[in-house]
MDAnalysis code that builds the backbone (N, CA, C; Angstrom):
import MDAnalysis as mda
import numpy as np

u = mda.Universe.empty(423, n_residues=141, atom_resindex=np.repeat(np.arange(141), 3), trajectory=True)
u.add_TopologyAttr("name", ["N", "CA", "C"] * 141)
u.add_TopologyAttr("resid", np.arange(1, 142))
u.add_TopologyAttr("resname", ["UNK", "UNK", "UNK", "UNK", "UNK", "UNK", "UNK", "UNK", "UNK", "UNK", "UNK", "UNK", "UNK", "UNK", "UNK", "UNK", "UNK", "UNK", "UNK", "UNK", "UNK", "UNK", "UNK", "UNK", "UNK", "UNK", "UNK", "UNK", "UNK", "UNK", "UNK", "UNK", "UNK", "UNK", "UNK", "UNK", "UNK", "UNK", "UNK", "UNK", "UNK", "UNK", "UNK", "UNK", "UNK", "UNK", "UNK", "UNK", "UNK", "UNK", "UNK", "UNK", "UNK", "UNK", "UNK", "UNK", "UNK", "UNK", "UNK", "UNK", "UNK", "UNK", "UNK", "UNK", "UNK", "UNK", "UNK", "UNK", "UNK", "UNK", "UNK", "UNK", "UNK", "UNK", "UNK", "UNK", "UNK", "UNK", "UNK", "UNK", "UNK", "UNK", "UNK", "UNK", "UNK", "UNK", "UNK", "UNK", "UNK", "UNK", "UNK", "UNK", "UNK", "UNK", "UNK", "UNK", "UNK", "UNK", "UNK", "UNK", "UNK", "UNK", "UNK", "UNK", "UNK", "UNK", "UNK", "UNK", "UNK", "UNK", "UNK", "UNK", "UNK", "UNK", "UNK", "UNK", "UNK", "UNK", "UNK", "UNK", "UNK", "UNK", "UNK", "UNK", "UNK", "UNK", "UNK", "UNK", "UNK", "UNK", "UNK", "UNK", "UNK", "UNK", "UNK", "UNK", "UNK", "UNK", "UNK", "UNK", "UNK"])
u.atoms.positions = np.array([
    [119.136, 179.401, 134.922],
    [118.805, 178.027, 134.619],
    [118.512, 177.294, 135.911],
    [117.418, 176.519, 135.844],
    [117.049, 175.754, 137.060],
    [117.874, 174.451, 137.119],
    [117.730, 173.829, 138.224],
    [118.475, 172.577, 138.427],
    [117.990, 171.467, 137.479],
    [116.724, 171.435, 137.167],
    [116.153, 170.391, 136.231],
    [116.636, 170.619, 134.819],
    [117.060, 171.840, 134.393],
    [117.523, 172.055, 133.064],
    [118.986, 171.960, 132.887],
    [119.715, 171.709, 133.947],
    [121.196, 171.629, 133.884],
    [121.693, 170.310, 133.243],
    [122.878, 170.334, 132.706],
    [123.410, 169.020, 132.218],
    [123.534, 167.963, 133.261],
    [123.805, 168.398, 134.471],
    [123.884, 167.437, 135.561],
    [122.561, 166.801, 135.797],
    [121.411, 167.478, 135.573],
    [120.091, 166.889, 135.756],
    [119.849, 165.745, 134.777],
    [120.399, 165.901, 133.582],
    [120.200, 164.813, 132.609],
    [120.971, 163.613, 132.926],
    [122.147, 163.904, 133.606],
    [122.941, 162.743, 134.061],
    [122.305, 162.060, 135.191],
    [121.526, 162.759, 136.044],
    [120.915, 162.203, 137.242],
    [119.556, 161.525, 136.889],
    [119.056, 161.619, 135.639],
    [117.896, 160.915, 135.220],
    [116.612, 161.670, 135.142],
    [116.755, 163.070, 135.276],
    [115.512, 163.893, 135.114],
    [114.904, 163.797, 133.817],
    [115.626, 163.635, 132.665],
    [115.117, 163.534, 131.355],
    [114.777, 162.101, 130.941],
    [115.143, 161.117, 131.712],
    [114.877, 159.773, 131.335],
    [113.339, 159.375, 131.330],
    [112.575, 160.046, 132.111],
    [111.154, 159.689, 132.058],
    [110.487, 159.929, 130.729],
    [110.874, 160.938, 130.049],
    [110.325, 161.217, 128.718],
    [110.741, 160.154, 127.674],
    [112.013, 159.734, 127.764],
    [112.601, 158.681, 126.958],
    [111.908, 157.370, 127.226],
    [111.732, 157.093, 128.496],
    [111.053, 155.814, 128.935],
    [109.614, 155.816, 128.437],
    [108.958, 156.867, 128.513],
    [107.596, 156.904, 128.089],
    [107.459, 156.720, 126.548],
    [108.405, 157.295, 125.822],
    [108.406, 157.064, 124.381],
    [108.712, 155.607, 124.027],
    [109.658, 154.977, 124.820],
    [109.998, 153.555, 124.554],
    [108.746, 152.682, 124.899],
    [108.068, 153.012, 126.010],
    [106.893, 152.206, 126.278],
    [105.782, 152.343, 125.240],
    [105.643, 153.581, 124.719],
    [104.615, 153.794, 123.712],
    [104.978, 153.046, 122.441],
    [106.220, 153.007, 122.056],
    [106.724, 152.282, 120.874],
    [106.421, 150.764, 121.102],
    [106.851, 150.316, 122.247],
    [106.702, 148.873, 122.542],
    [105.154, 148.504, 122.613],
    [104.335, 149.389, 123.092],
    [102.913, 149.201, 123.166],
    [102.334, 149.095, 121.749],
    [102.802, 150.056, 120.843],
    [102.358, 149.954, 119.424],
    [102.805, 148.721, 118.775],
    [104.034, 148.291, 119.031],
    [104.533, 147.046, 118.462],
    [103.787, 145.827, 118.948],
    [103.432, 145.828, 120.236],
    [102.649, 144.748, 120.745],
    [101.252, 144.756, 120.155],
    [100.642, 145.878, 120.015],
    [99.315, 145.951, 119.442],
    [99.308, 145.495, 117.967],
    [100.380, 145.835, 117.232],
    [100.485, 145.344, 115.826],
    [100.631, 143.850, 115.804],
    [101.498, 143.351, 116.697],
    [101.680, 141.890, 116.681],
    [100.358, 141.130, 117.083],
    [99.640, 141.672, 118.021],
    [98.366, 141.121, 118.429],
    [97.388, 141.125, 117.277],
    [97.348, 142.274, 116.578],
    [96.458, 142.380, 115.409],
    [96.812, 141.366, 114.307],
    [98.073, 141.211, 114.109],
    [98.508, 140.168, 113.057],
    [98.078, 138.722, 113.511],
    [98.326, 138.457, 114.768],
    [97.978, 137.133, 115.257],
    [96.446, 136.934, 115.168],
    [95.730, 137.954, 115.564],
    [94.253, 137.846, 115.414],
    [93.809, 137.629, 114.035],
    [94.403, 138.329, 113.098],
    [93.959, 138.098, 111.662],
    [94.292, 136.708, 111.204],
    [95.435, 136.230, 111.591],
    [95.815, 134.859, 111.213],
    [94.995, 133.781, 111.827],
    [94.575, 133.978, 113.041],
    [93.734, 133.070, 113.722],
    [92.305, 133.038, 113.064],
    [91.846, 134.248, 112.714],
    [90.511, 134.373, 112.021],
    [90.589, 133.660, 110.680],
    [91.723, 133.811, 109.987],
    [91.807, 133.134, 108.653],
    [91.925, 131.648, 108.868],
    [92.616, 131.221, 109.805],
    [92.720, 129.773, 110.167],
    [91.300, 129.196, 110.442],
    [90.571, 129.891, 111.240],
    [89.210, 129.449, 111.588],
    [88.317, 129.412, 110.364],
    [88.395, 130.411, 109.536],
    [87.575, 130.383, 108.343],
    [87.956, 129.266, 107.402],
    [89.251, 128.972, 107.239],
    [89.647, 127.897, 106.421],
    [89.227, 126.493, 106.954],
    [89.283, 126.403, 108.277],
    [88.855, 125.067, 108.866],
    [87.349, 124.938, 108.681],
    [86.612, 125.985, 108.839],
    [85.151, 125.844, 108.610],
    [84.814, 125.552, 107.169],
    [85.509, 126.211, 106.214],
    [85.281, 125.898, 104.784],
    [85.654, 124.499, 104.456],
    [86.752, 123.984, 105.008],
    [87.211, 122.642, 104.751],
    [86.249, 121.605, 105.326],
    [85.723, 121.825, 106.502],
    [84.779, 120.969, 107.111],
    [83.444, 120.938, 106.270],
    [82.947, 122.070, 105.879],
    [81.722, 122.083, 105.093],
    [81.919, 121.377, 103.751],
    [83.080, 121.672, 103.118],
    [83.408, 121.077, 101.826],
    [83.467, 119.507, 101.951],
    [84.129, 119.092, 102.967],
    [84.368, 117.652, 103.210],
    [82.965, 116.989, 103.497],
    [82.138, 117.619, 104.310],
    [80.873, 117.053, 104.681],
    [79.973, 117.009, 103.425],
    [79.933, 118.027, 102.601],
    [79.158, 118.074, 101.408],
    [79.603, 116.976, 100.417],
    [80.918, 116.885, 100.291],
    [81.472, 115.836, 99.331],
    [81.089, 114.462, 99.871],
    [81.215, 114.208, 101.131],
    [80.861, 112.901, 101.667],
    [79.399, 112.559, 101.496],
    [78.533, 113.591, 101.731],
    [77.106, 113.314, 101.560],
    [76.813, 112.948, 100.115],
    [77.327, 113.793, 99.192],
    [77.054, 113.522, 97.759],
    [77.677, 112.214, 97.282],
    [78.780, 111.903, 97.799],
    [79.489, 110.674, 97.423],
    [78.662, 109.427, 97.934],
    [78.148, 109.492, 99.143],
    [77.324, 108.440, 99.607],
    [75.990, 108.328, 98.816],
    [75.425, 109.381, 98.502],
    [74.175, 109.364, 97.752],
    [74.426, 108.831, 96.336],
    [75.462, 109.295, 95.715],
    [75.821, 108.760, 94.384],
    [76.164, 107.235, 94.413],
    [76.902, 106.841, 95.425],
    [77.329, 105.457, 95.529],
    [76.076, 104.565, 95.720],
    [75.186, 104.976, 96.605],
    [73.977, 104.226, 96.864],
    [73.121, 104.097, 95.564],
    [72.908, 105.177, 94.900],
    [71.995, 105.127, 93.712],
    [72.649, 104.354, 92.510],
    [73.990, 104.536, 92.376],
    [74.716, 103.791, 91.354],
    [74.695, 102.269, 91.635],
    [74.949, 101.918, 92.877],
    [74.917, 100.494, 93.234],
    [73.559, 99.876, 92.977],
    [72.520, 100.555, 93.338],
    [71.107, 100.004, 93.108],
    [70.924, 99.844, 91.589],
    [71.275, 100.898, 90.828],
    [71.093, 100.840, 89.318],
    [71.909, 99.684, 88.706],
    [73.158, 99.603, 89.117],
    [74.045, 98.610, 88.581],
    [73.577, 97.189, 88.959],
    [73.078, 97.043, 90.219],
    [72.617, 95.771, 90.614],
    [71.372, 95.307, 89.723],
    [70.375, 96.210, 89.536],
    [69.279, 95.861, 88.762],
    [69.639, 95.667, 87.340],
    [70.621, 96.451, 86.787],
    [71.025, 96.314, 85.404],
    [71.752, 94.881, 85.273],
    [72.620, 94.603, 86.195],
    [73.277, 93.251, 86.151],
    [72.321, 92.115, 86.248],
    [71.343, 92.224, 87.100],
    [70.359, 91.148, 87.202],
    [69.549, 91.033, 85.900],
    [69.249, 92.160, 85.315],
    [68.481, 92.080, 84.054],
    [69.273, 91.350, 82.992],
    [70.576, 91.636, 82.903],
    [71.422, 90.963, 81.911],
    [71.531, 89.490, 82.193],
    [71.704, 89.092, 83.442],
    [71.834, 87.678, 83.770],
    [70.491, 86.965, 83.554],
    [69.396, 87.649, 83.899],
    [68.100, 86.971, 83.642],
    [67.771, 86.850, 82.112],
    [68.260, 87.823, 81.281],
    [68.025, 87.765, 79.867],
    [68.801, 86.580, 79.278],
    [69.904, 86.208, 79.800],
    [70.706, 85.102, 79.240],
    [70.618, 83.857, 80.138],
    [69.575, 83.763, 80.966],
    [69.471, 82.677, 81.967],
    [69.482, 81.298, 81.270],
    [68.820, 81.173, 80.203],
    [68.641, 79.841, 79.581],
    [69.862, 79.477, 78.726],
    [70.618, 80.446, 78.224],
    [71.695, 80.145, 77.267],
    [73.056, 80.273, 77.864],
    [73.396, 81.461, 78.374],
    [74.757, 81.788, 78.856],
    [74.795, 82.486, 80.237],
    [74.130, 81.928, 81.150],
    [74.028, 82.601, 82.451],
    [75.342, 82.812, 83.157],
    [76.248, 81.929, 83.055],
    [77.594, 81.991, 83.718],
    [78.388, 83.138, 83.023],
    [78.409, 83.089, 81.720],
    [79.137, 84.082, 80.969],
    [78.456, 85.471, 81.197],
    [77.200, 85.611, 81.291],
    [76.568, 86.894, 81.559],
    [76.912, 87.411, 82.976],
    [76.923, 86.466, 83.938],
    [77.292, 86.838, 85.309],
    [78.681, 87.316, 85.314],
    [79.645, 86.644, 84.646],
    [81.050, 87.052, 84.617],
    [81.221, 88.426, 83.946],
    [80.541, 88.620, 82.846],
    [80.638, 89.934, 82.209],
    [80.087, 91.026, 83.054],
    [78.975, 90.810, 83.710],
    [78.405, 91.846, 84.624],
    [79.406, 92.155, 85.714],
    [80.028, 91.117, 86.328],
    [81.047, 91.294, 87.332],
    [82.184, 92.090, 86.871],
    [82.681, 91.790, 85.682],
    [83.759, 92.511, 85.084],
    [83.435, 93.921, 84.834],
    [82.241, 94.159, 84.384],
    [81.761, 95.553, 84.230],
    [81.770, 96.356, 85.541],
    [81.268, 95.674, 86.604],
    [81.306, 96.329, 87.938],
    [82.785, 96.679, 88.322],
    [83.653, 95.777, 88.064],
    [85.085, 96.058, 88.433],
    [85.670, 97.170, 87.622],
    [85.308, 97.249, 86.337],
    [85.835, 98.379, 85.439],
    [85.232, 99.729, 85.995],
    [83.998, 99.752, 86.355],
    [83.435, 100.968, 86.891],
    [84.076, 101.338, 88.218],
    [84.363, 100.365, 89.006],
    [85.038, 100.642, 90.313],
    [86.464, 101.242, 90.054],
    [87.140, 100.679, 89.078],
    [88.460, 101.201, 88.739],
    [88.395, 102.632, 88.291],
    [87.501, 102.981, 87.396],
    [87.284, 104.292, 86.955],
    [86.983, 105.282, 88.099],
    [86.099, 104.831, 88.986],
    [85.715, 105.681, 90.169],
    [86.939, 105.925, 91.015],
    [87.732, 104.932, 91.323],
    [88.962, 105.085, 92.155],
    [89.894, 106.015, 91.483],
    [90.095, 105.899, 90.180],
    [90.989, 106.786, 89.449],
    [90.562, 108.301, 89.534],
    [89.220, 108.478, 89.338],
    [88.766, 109.866, 89.436],
    [88.903, 110.405, 90.852],
    [88.640, 109.582, 91.822],
    [88.754, 110.021, 93.224],
    [90.187, 110.365, 93.555],
    [91.131, 109.577, 93.040],
    [92.554, 109.862, 93.343],
    [92.993, 111.185, 92.628],
    [92.529, 111.409, 91.426],
    [92.811, 112.688, 90.706],
    [92.281, 113.872, 91.518],
    [91.064, 113.746, 92.014],
    [90.466, 114.850, 92.762],
    [91.234, 115.125, 94.061],
    [91.611, 114.084, 94.748],
    [92.426, 114.210, 95.981],
    [93.739, 114.926, 95.728],
    [94.436, 114.485, 94.677],
    [95.771, 115.049, 94.376],
    [95.629, 116.477, 93.862],
    [94.538, 116.877, 93.294],
    [94.377, 118.239, 92.750],
    [93.898, 119.237, 93.762],
    [93.487, 118.816, 94.885],
    [92.957, 119.686, 95.943],
    [94.188, 120.449, 96.569],
    [93.952, 121.723, 96.904],
    [94.933, 122.494, 97.563],
    [95.221, 121.884, 98.958],
    [96.470, 122.120, 99.390],
    [96.829, 121.643, 100.749],
    [95.988, 122.337, 101.805],
    [95.772, 121.619, 102.913],
    [94.973, 122.128, 104.017],
    [95.692, 123.382, 104.619],
    [94.903, 124.427, 104.904],
    [95.360, 125.684, 105.435],
    [96.352, 126.419, 104.548],
    [96.223, 126.259, 103.237],
    [97.158, 126.867, 102.291],
    [97.275, 128.362, 102.473],
    [96.178, 129.067, 102.522],
    [96.173, 130.488, 102.644],
    [96.761, 130.963, 103.976],
    [96.494, 130.307, 105.034],
    [97.079, 130.645, 106.325],
    [98.567, 130.494, 106.306],
    [99.089, 129.350, 105.806],
    [100.457, 129.074, 105.737],
    [101.173, 130.083, 104.810],
    [100.547, 130.552, 103.732],
    [101.113, 131.485, 102.822],
    [101.223, 132.835, 103.498],
    [100.197, 133.249, 104.236],
    [100.256, 134.527, 104.881],
    [101.272, 134.500, 106.065],
    [101.468, 133.438, 106.732],
    [102.492, 133.322, 107.800],
    [103.922, 133.410, 107.166],
    [104.039, 132.780, 106.012],
    [105.380, 132.853, 105.293],
    [105.577, 134.351, 104.930],
    [104.601, 135.017, 104.428],
    [104.828, 136.473, 104.079],
    [105.173, 137.293, 105.323],
    [104.507, 137.018, 106.449],
    [104.773, 137.770, 107.694],
    [106.219, 137.507, 108.035],
    [106.666, 136.291, 107.986],
    [108.042, 135.957, 108.368],
    [109.003, 136.574, 107.518],
    [108.765, 136.599, 106.188],
    [109.611, 137.275, 105.246],
    [109.663, 138.791, 105.483],
    [108.543, 139.412, 105.782],
    [108.497, 140.842, 106.005],
    [109.260, 141.208, 107.350],
    [109.184, 140.410, 108.316],
    [109.929, 140.584, 109.536],
    [111.423, 140.484, 109.312],
    [111.835, 139.473, 108.449],
    [113.276, 139.333, 108.172],
    [113.797, 140.559, 107.426],
    [113.039, 141.150, 106.552],
    [113.490, 142.344, 105.827],
    [113.566, 143.543, 106.597],
    [112.795, 143.646, 107.714],
    [112.795, 144.860, 108.565],
    [113.988, 144.954, 109.470],
    [114.584, 143.757, 109.674],
    [115.802, 143.793, 110.614],
    [117.079, 143.735, 109.843],
])
């Protein structure tokens, strides 16, 4: 039996290099897995932010276009009503047109609030995946 194979050699550290290499390999794999998880989560976060920005921009553009065209239409409609009753009940016609505008505004605000409340929270998928990761890590220990 050579000196490297003796029990005393194990006590002196001749076998520790193999154990240390295995430990470093395990730590390296663990670090690579952690980096891959973080990379996936950052990519998901980036995708969600891009989708939210595009959705918000599209909604804002359509909302402005709709608002502009509705206001023009309502203005001309209101003027038509007031002009039709100019000689008889112009004040009443103006008040009714104004009340109609306010009713439409109330309906629009109500619909907008319903849409805002029904929208998923920002970064919902990312937060859900992070919660799953945390739960999985808790169960492994």
